[in-house]
C-alpha positions in Angstrom: 206.6 113.9 244.6 204.4 111.6 242.8 203.9 113.7 239.7 205.0 117.2 238.0 202.3 120.4 238.4 200.1 120.6 235.4 197.7 122.9 234.9 194.5 122.6 236.9 190.9 123.9 236.3 189.9 127.2 238.6 188.8 125.9 242.3 185.3 124.7 242.9 184.4 127.2 245.1 182.0 127.4 248.0 181.4 123.6 247.9 179.2 122.5 250.8 176.7 120.0 251.9 174.7 118.4 253.9 175.4 115.8 256.4 173.5 113.8 258.1 169.6 114.7 258.5 169.9 117.7 260.6 170.9 120.1 257.9 174.0 121.0 259.3 176.8 122.8 256.2 180.3 121.7 256.3 182.1 124.4 253.2 185.1 122.7 251.5 186.7 126.2 252.1 187.2 128.0 255.7 186.2 131.4 256.2 189.0 133.4 254.7 189.4 135.9 257.4 190.3 132.9 259.3 191.7 130.1 258.0 193.7 130.1 255.2 195.9 127.4 254.3 199.7 127.1 255.2 202.8 125.5 254.3 205.2 124.5 256.9 208.5 124.4 256.2 210.2 123.1 259.0 208.7 119.8 260.8 206.0 120.6 263.4 206.0 119.1 266.8 204.2 116.0 267.5 200.3 116.5 267.6 200.2 113.3 270.2 198.8 113.9 273.0 194.9 115.5 274.2 191.6 115.4 273.4 190.7 112.4 270.8 189.4 112.9 267.3 188.6 116.6 265.9 188.8 117.8 269.4 191.9 117.6 269.8 192.2 118.8 266.0 190.2 122.0 267.3 192.1 122.7 270.1 194.9 122.8 268.4 193.4 125.3 266.3 194.5 123.6 262.6 193.9 119.8 261.0 197.5 119.2 260.2 197.7 117.0 257.3 200.9 115.0 255.7 200.4 115.5 252.0 202.4 116.3 248.7 202.0 119.7 248.4 203.2 119.3 244.6 200.6 117.1 243.4 198.3 118.0 240.9 196.0 117.1 240.0 195.0 116.0 244.0 196.9 119.3 245.8 198.9 122.1 244.0 199.3 125.8 244.5 197.3 127.8 242.8 198.7 131.0 240.9 198.0 133.0 244.6 199.2 130.9 246.9 196.6 129.0 247.9 195.9 125.5 247.8 193.5 123.7 245.9 192.4 120.2 244.1 190.4 116.5 244.4 192.3 115.9 248.0 192.1 120.2 249.3 188.0 119.5 249.0 188.1 116.8 251.1 190.9 118.1 253.3 188.5 121.2 253.7 185.6 119.5 254.2 187.1 117.6 257.6 188.7 120.7 258.3 185.5 122.2 258.1 183.6 120.2 260.6 186.3 121.1 263.6 185.7 124.9 262.4 190.0 125.2 261.9 191.7 125.7 258.5 194.0 122.9 257.0 197.5 123.1 257.7 199.8 121.5 255.5 202.8 119.4 256.5 204.4 118.4 253.3 205.7 115.0 252.6 206.7 113.0 249.8 204.8 109.3 249.0 207.5 108.0 250.6 208.0 110.6 254.2 203.5 110.6 254.8 203.0 107.9 257.3 206.4 108.8 258.9 204.6 112.2 259.5 202.0 110.7 260.9 203.0 108.0 263.3 206.0 110.4 264.0 202.7 112.8 265.1 203.7 116.0 263.3 200.8 115.3 261.5 196.8 114.1 262.2 195.9 112.5 259.4 197.5 111.7 256.2 195.8 112.3 252.8 198.3 111.5 249.6 196.8 109.0 247.0 197.6 106.3 249.9 196.6 102.3 249.1 195.9 100.5 253.0 198.2 98.1 253.5 200.5 96.2 255.9 203.5 98.0 255.3 202.6 100.7 256.9 202.6 100.3 260.9 200.4 102.2 263.5 198.6 103.6 260.7 194.7 102.6 260.6 192.6 103.9 257.2 189.8 105.1 256.8 186.8 104.0 253.8 187.5 105.0 250.3 187.4 108.6 249.0 188.0 107.1 245.6 188.1 103.9 243.5 189.9 104.0 240.7 191.4 101.6 238.1 195.1 101.6 237.1 196.7 102.4 233.7 198.7 100.3 231.1 200.7 103.4 229.3 203.2 102.4 225.9 205.2 104.2 223.2 202.8 105.4 220.2 204.9 102.5 218.7 205.0 99.5 220.9 203.4 95.9 219.4 202.9 95.3 223.2 198.8 95.1 223.4 197.1 93.5 226.2 199.0 93.3 229.7 199.8 89.6 229.3 202.1 90.5 226.5 204.8 92.1 229.4 206.2 88.8 230.8 210.0 89.3 230.2 209.8 92.6 229.8 210.9 95.8 231.4 207.5 97.0 233.4 207.9 100.7 235.6 205.7 101.7 238.7 205.4 103.2 241.4 207.3 101.9 244.5 203.5 101.1 246.4 203.0 97.6 247.2 199.6 98.1 245.3 200.9 98.8 242.1 203.4 95.8 242.5 200.9 93.3 243.3 198.1 94.0 240.1 201.4 93.9 238.3 202.1 90.4 239.6 198.9 89.1 239.3 197.4 90.6 235.5 200.7 89.8 234.1 201.0 86.3 235.2 204.7 85.3 235.1 208.5 87.1 235.5 209.4 90.4 233.9 211.7 93.1 235.1 210.0 95.3 238.0 211.4 99.0 237.4 209.8 101.0 240.6 209.7 104.7 241.0 209.8 107.4 243.9 211.1 110.4 242.2 210.1 112.1 238.8 210.8 111.4 235.8 208.9 107.8 234.9 206.9 109.0 231.7 210.2 110.1 230.2 212.0 107.0 230.9 209.2 105.3 229.3 209.1 107.9 225.8 213.2 107.1 225.2 212.5 103.3 225.3 214.2 103.1 228.7 211.0 100.8 229.7 208.7 98.5 227.4 205.3 99.8 229.8 204.2 101.7 233.0 201.3 100.7 235.2 200.3 103.6 236.8 197.3 105.2 238.4 194.6 106.0 236.0 193.7 109.8 237.4 197.4 110.7 237.0 198.0 109.4 234.1 195.4 111.4 232.2 197.0 114.5 233.8 200.6 113.6 232.1 199.5 112.5 228.9 198.3 116.1 228.8 202.1 116.3 228.3 202.9 113.0 226.6 200.0 111.9 224.2 202.2 112.7 221.7 204.7 109.9 222.3 202.6 107.4 224.3 199.5 105.5 224.9 197.1 104.1 226.8 196.0 100.9 226.0 194.3 99.3 228.9 192.4 102.1 231.5 190.6 98.9 233.3 193.0 96.4 234.6 191.9 96.9 238.4 190.1 98.8 241.3 192.2 100.5 244.1 191.3 102.9 246.0 192.7 105.8 248.0 191.9 106.3 251.4 192.7 109.1 254.7 195.6 107.5 256.9 194.6 108.3 260.8 196.6 107.2 263.6 196.1 103.9 264.6 195.5 105.4 268.9 192.6 107.7 267.9 189.7 105.3 267.0 187.1 108.7 267.3 188.9 110.9 264.8 188.8 107.5 262.4 185.3 107.1 263.8 184.5 110.9 262.6 186.6 110.6 259.1 184.9 107.9 258.2 181.4 110.0 259.2 182.1 112.7 257.1 183.4 110.6 254.0 180.2 108.9 253.7 178.1 112.2 254.1 180.3 113.5 251.1 179.4 110.2 248.9 175.9 110.2 249.6 175.4 113.8 248.7 177.2 113.3 245.6 180.4 115.7 247.0 183.0 113.2 246.1 181.9 112.6 242.3 182.1 116.1 241.9 185.1 116.4 242.8 185.8 113.8 240.7 184.5 115.2 237.1 186.0 118.8 238.2 190.0 117.5 239.1 190.6 114.2 237.6 188.8 114.9 233.9 186.1 111.5 234.7 182.9 110.8 235.2 182.0 108.9 238.3 180.0 105.7 236.0 176.4 105.9 237.3 176.8 101.3 236.4 178.5 98.7 236.9 181.1 97.4 235.0 183.5 95.6 233.7 187.2 95.8 234.3 190.4 92.8 233.9 190.1 91.7 237.5 186.5 91.3 237.1 183.0 92.9 237.9 182.8 96.2 239.7 179.3 97.6 241.1 178.2 100.8 242.4 176.6 101.1 244.9 173.0 103.0 244.7 170.9 104.6 247.1 169.0 102.3 250.0 171.8 99.6 249.2 173.7 97.8 252.1 175.9 95.0 251.8 173.9 92.7 252.7 170.9 93.8 249.9 173.4 93.9 247.4 174.9 90.9 247.7 171.4 89.2 248.1 170.7 91.0 244.3 173.9 89.6 243.2 175.7 86.5 244.6 172.4 85.3 245.3 172.0 85.4 249.0 171.9 88.5 251.8 174.4 86.2 253.9 177.4 86.0 251.0 177.9 90.0 252.7 180.6 88.9 254.2 182.7 87.5 251.3 181.9 91.0 249.7 182.8 93.1 252.6 186.2 90.7 253.2 186.5 91.3 249.0 186.3 95.2 249.5 187.9 95.7 253.0 190.2 98.1 251.6 187.4 100.2 249.7 184.7 100.0 253.1 187.1 100.1 256.3 186.6 98.4 259.5 182.6 99.0 259.1 180.9 97.1 257.3 177.8 99.4 257.5 179.7 102.2 255.9 179.4 102.1 251.9 177.8 105.5 250.3 175.7 105.9 246.7 178.7 106.3 244.2 181.4 103.9 246.2 182.6 100.6 243.5 182.5 97.7 244.8 184.4 94.4 243.1 182.2 91.4 243.0 183.4 87.6 243.3 184.5 86.3 240.1 
């Protein structure tokens, strides 16, 4: 479990989007009479075999998603027992394309990709960043680009990430967080990795000098710890959350990418971000400690951005390689509001 359950805003009901030019509408909540969300306590049987992509999902009768069911504000059970949250809206949009309900396959963060590779789930949606450490998993385009925060105690003398050399720094047991810390601290430090609850409490008790944490999650934690802790930098970098798909199902990966592009271009991802993550998606380019970040506008392509920002459209490949974790395997798959790093 990556973070504790906290109070959430009311669920966004009946949110819909126009997919492509054919005005095919996909609701984020399947019909209640045929598509209620469920949680499996016992491991479901493998889903391997059958038709690839959403056709196979439809034939099985539900979209099985490996996720932490106690992961506010991304996924959480409401008072009536139904699921809600940022990532639940995303799951429902994908399931809606297949005309089936979402079925949550419960897993802690460290178990997510195992549920996928063992065939117990069709997808992983759970604050997962692309990494070569995950075998047998292909990653979609990004559904959220966010920064990591630097959190310290209210009375800390630390005012900059560069002051953490030789200090004790906590972070989630995630390769992306560790890479950010290694790069920006710029020297030796004591790394404390978490895979359970208690990390904000440890910082508040003085067992750590600082913590590097995903900003969307830190904002929720600060509702509880705001009188003891403070965020001193909320723009360390740009990193990303993506959907995990089994590497042998290229059809499903392509279909998920198409849905994400539609969700971005129609403003649905931005609306989910505003509702659940208490942050407005940026409309203009901005700066982080790791460099400038560009916000994709309607009509943009990587070639057009490279010509405008880098002086030549031929440098689109350089732009793509820098943002491959955000864009995914198809350089043409960008959407309005996507945040891309620019070369320094």
